[in-house]
N, C-alpha and C positions, 0 to 999 in steps of 0.2 A: 060918764065919759065913754068912748065908745074904743076899742080893741084897740091900742096898741099892735109894733109892729118890732117882728125878731129878724134878723142879719148877720150872716156869718157872714167874717172874709177869710177863707181857709190860701194853705195855704205855708214854701216852707221859707226857712226864714232866711230873711231878708231879702223875704221878695216883693216887701211895699205895702203889703196891706195892714201896719202902722201906718202909712202913710196916710193910704188911700178912706180909713176910717176917721184920721182927727179932718181933710174934705172934709168928705159926705157932713162927721158934725156937724163943721158949721155950716156946707149948704143948706143944713136941711134948720139947726137954732137960727139962724136966718131969715128965715123964711116962716118963724112963729114955735116950730113943730118942735116939743117936749125930748132932747136926746143926755138917751145916758149908755157909754161908754165901759168894759168891758173886756174879760181873756179869762181862755180858759188854757190848762186847768189855773182856779184861782180866781171872780170877784172878789170874794169878801174876805170877811180877816178868817178864818178856821177851813175854806177852799185856797186861800194861799198857805195857812200851814201845811195845806199835804199839799199841793206845791212844790213847798221846798225839800216838802220827805226828799215825793218824786225827783228834784231836777241836785238833789244830793247824796250824795254818798258821803253819808255819814264814815271814818276812821276810824276801823276796830269794826264794825256792821257785815254779815255776812249781802250777798248782794241785794237786788230785792230778785224777786219770784214773776214771771209775768202774765202770770194771773190776778196774785195780788200790784202791781204794776195795775192791772187792767181796774182791778175790787179802785183799787185808788181814786184813780180817772171816772167811775163814777158815785162816790163819795165827796172829789170832790164838784162836780157837775150836781147831783142831791141839795147839795150848802146854799149854791150858784140861782137854780132851774128857785127854790123854793122862799130864798132869802132875799134872789134884785129878778131875776129879771120877770119871773111868772106877777111878782107884787107893779114893776115898773111895765108894765104887761097894760093889764088893770087900769091903770089910774095916764093908761094913751099916749103913755110914749117910746117913741124908738129906743129898742134896745139894740145899739153897734159890738157886735161880741171881735176879737178878734179870736181863731176858731173853738170850736166848738165837735160835732159831730164826729163827722168825717175828719177829725184832725185827731182825731185818738185808734179807727180805726188805721189811719195808716202808721203811724207807730205803727198799734202793735203790731201791724204789720210787716213793717218793717225791722223787728226785732230786738224792739225799747227802747228808742230811743233819752229817751230818759231818767232811764238813770245811767248810760252810762257803756250800753248797753250798743252798736251800731254793726 
């Protein structure tokens, strides 16, 4: 197998990323490529569990500190890359991701949008 291709779609909520990923996945699939769609944070069961910690400020718990938020993103990404992205790239598939590294920086600079701080 040859090396796969990793394509990320970056942008804000409601910007059309998901629709574009679906369109590209359909076109590539029709052309005979193996395609995997994923998202960040998340993408694997454990990474999705970390996503839930980031997205939902559980009642009675202190807010997530910005450094903790960044480390949670890193932990989610490590799981995602190791268990989904790299294995599929090694099998020659095209991996389409709804967000990746660029969005992490944007959210961190924006003041921690993921856990309710805007």
